N, C-alpha and C positions, 0 to 999 in steps of 0.2 A: 916287439908284444908278440908273444905265439902260445902255442897249447904247449909247448913242453914239456915232454915226456907224458900228455894226459894218456896216448894209445897204450903205453909200455908200463906205467903207474895204475891202469883202471881195475883190474884184475882184483888188486888189492880190497879195493871197496865192497866187494860182494863178493859171497860166496854162491857154489853151485854154478849153472851155465847161468851165460850170461850176453848171447848173442844178442837179442832184441837190443839190452842199452848200449852193447858196443855199438850195431847200426845205427842208432841215432849220435850217437856220438861220432863216428867218422863221419858222418853226415852235417853237422855240427864244424867238424874241421874244416872240410872241403869249402863250407860256405863260406867260415873265414879265410879263408883261403882267397876263393875268388871274389871277396870284397862283399858278399852279401851277409853282413852284419846282422841284420834285421832276423833272416831266417835261422843265424847264429845263435842270436839272443834267444829267439822262441825254445830252440832245443834245448840248447844248456839251460834256460829256465825250468823247463820241465824236468831235467836229468836233478838239478839240484831238489827238488819238490821229491824223487825219489832216495837221493842220498843226500841229505843237506850239509854235511858236517863232509865231502868229499873235497879236499884239496884243489885233484886234477880237476873238480869241475870248476870250482869257485873261481880260480886262479883266469881259466882261458874267459868265464862270464864276467870278472871284473874287467879283464881288456877290452872284452867285446863291449862293455858301456861303456869305455875310454872313448873306443872308435866312436861310437852313436852321441858323445856329448853328454851323458850321464855321469857326471862328474863323482857328483856325492854317491850316489849311490855307489860307486865303483870305490869312494873312499870307504864306506862303513862293509863291503866287503874285503879291501885291504888289512882291515882293522881286525876283522874277524880269521881272517887269513892266518895273520898274525898271535891271536891268541890261541890258534890250532895249532903251533909252532912252524909255521909256514915261514921263511924269512924272503921268500918272492912281496909280503906286505909290505915290505917295510921300502922294497924297491919301487912295488907300485906306488904307494906315499911319496915317494921323491918325485917320482915323474910328474905326480898330480900337483903336487905343492909348486912344479916347475910352473905346469901347466897354470896355477890360480896366480903367480905372479906376471907371467906373459900376458894373460889373459882374463885380468880379473872381471871384467862385463861378461866374458864367456860363460865365465864360473858362478857368476852371479845370475846368470840366465838360465844355467843349469840347474840352481836352487828356485829356480820359481818354477818352470817347464815340469810337471808332471808325467812320470810315465806311461803309456799307452794301457790301456785298460786290459787288455787281454791280450796274449800272446794265441797264434793262431794252433798252437800243439797244448791241446787237453782244455778246447774252452768251444763253448757253443752262447756266448755272450751268457756268460753263465756257467758251471760245469750242468753238466746233464745229472738229473739224479737230486739237485739238490730240495727241490720242491716236488718232485715227481715219485709219487711210491710205487706206481707200475709200469712196468715197460710193455709197450704197445708191439704185436708180433702178427704178421699172416703169415696161416701155415697152409699151404698148398702138397699134394703128392695124394697115392693114394688112400681112401679114405678112413680102413682098419688102420693104417698107420697115423695119419692124422688123428685119429680119435683117443688113441692107446697115448700118443703125446700130450695131448689134452689133460685127459684122466687123469696119469701121471702127479704132472705138472700143480691141476686141482689139490690132487691128493694132499702133496708133498707142500702145498702152499706157495707156490715158486712165484715170482711178481711177474708173470705174464698177465696182460692183459689181451686176449684175443678177438680180433676186430676181423669182419669178414672184405675190409676194404685194405687196399696198398694207397696210403695218402704219406704225405712227409711226417717223416716221424718215426714210421712205422716199418718195422724189421721184417722183410720178408724170408721166410723160411720153406725152402723146396725140399721135399723129399722125394729122392731119388733114385733111382736102381745103377745110374752113371759107374762106370768104374773107374773110381779114385782112390788114390796111394792113400788119403789121411783122412781124419775121422769126420771132418767140415772143410769146404771151401769156402770163400770167403770175398767178393767183387762189391765194388763202392755201389755199382749201380746197378746189378743185379741181385743182388742179394746175398743170400747163406744158402749154400747148397750141402744138405747131410743124405749121405750116400750110405746106398745100404747093401752096397755090395761087402759081403762075407761077413755081414750080421749075424747069420746063422749062425756060421763058425766061432766067433767071438763070442756072442751070448748062450751056445752053450758050453764053453768052455767056462767061462766067465759066473755063469747060472744067472745073469742078465735076462730079465726080461725085454720083452720089442719096445715098451714105452720108456721106462726108463732110460736104455739104449740114445733111443732116439733124442729125450728130455736134455741127458747130459751131452750130446753133443750141438744140439740146437743150444746151448747155456757157453758153450764155448764158441759157437758161430756168432751169438748176438753179442758177446766181449768186442772180439774180433770188429764185427759189424759196425758194432758204436763207436769204435776207435776211429776207421777210417773215418766214419760222419763226421767225428769231432777235429780232424787233423785231415786239411785237405796236403800238408807237407806228405805225409805218409801213401805209400802204396801197399800192396798187400804180400807183394815180397819181402817187405820189412818184419815179417812175421817169420819168417822160414827160422826153424829152429831145430839142430840136429837132433840125431838122437845119442847123444851122450849121456843122457837121463833119461829116465822116464817120466819126464813132464807128460801132462794131459796136451800140451802146447806142442810136442815135438814131431819132426818129421821121420817115421819109422821107414826102413828100407821096404817095404809093403805091409799092406792095410792087415794082414796076418798078426804081424807083430804087437797089434795093440791090444791084443787078447791079455798079453805078459804088461801091458801097461795097466790095463785095466782090472787087473788082480790086485792092486796097491794105488787106485790112481790120486794123484797128487798133482798141482802144479808149481812148479820151484819156485825158487825167490825171488829169481830175476826179472821171470813173468809178472810176478803179480806185484814188482814196484814198476815194470814198463808199463803195465794197463791204468794202474792205480794214478800214473802220472802223466798219465796224457786222456786225462779223464773219465774214465770208464771204473768211476768208484763203486758206484750202484751195481751196473756188471760182474767185478769184483764180488762185491756182497754177496748178490745172488751165487754166486758158482760154490765158495769156498762155504756159504751155508750150505748147500746142496750135497758138497760131497761129505761134511759133517752127517748132515743123514745119511748119506750113501755108507759111511763107514759104520755107524755106530745102531742104527735104526732098520735100515735095510734088509727085507727078506725079497727074496724072490718070489714073483705074484705072476699071473697071469692079468694083464692090465687092460686086456678085452673083456674083461670078466665086470668089472668093478662098473657101481651103476653109476 
């Protein structure tokens, strides 16, 4: 039992750029090969939430469940593979029937054993945002920038709860003039760094005002920061996204190229699936809602003049 062509066939299940989901899949493949079936299970379960009917994910997930003694869960997936027209489902059922015949006690124990409550992919003892309407953030930096960001967030009713203290669960946003090549840099322990490097040229080209530019970068950052917070298995490098498409999460050759990305800002389908399946549903909803406002209602204005 192995991944059996997962990497080669994975492209068929996605449209657009799929780099983030591919990285998760490769990590699951490595974990499986190393015998770390718990980690492989967590990642594959997250991928299935993003692409529910992908047989190239369901098959290795069923194999991983067998390795962990989750025979009944694997049998359900085997039947599902069969319904989706994948002949590997029948082979898995044959294998499971052999286990049931050779180890009836183990089979019954599997039926009585409940799956572990939540994986460490996309969970925080229950997904963030299920019962929380506001996202707690702390903004620091030049006062004119922090005020512009806060005022535009309130103008567009973005679900940020601004706080003066950095405590557990608060997303720290630092506005800096550091020379960064991306719109935002994220670190699990240090927080979110929004760089104003090349901001003036980007805003002049796109017609954006300062506050809207900073808010858009901050929403991108809080989405990635929350995803890191929820998922101990991830590192910031897992967010690396090439410039093949004009996704807001892409890494362009230089900062100035984001002026072209911001002409018609969008997030590619694979990134939406990636962040949603890792538990950042609320942050993704905030981002997509703001982009709708951005495209349909936004008119350039000087945010520093807002009351």
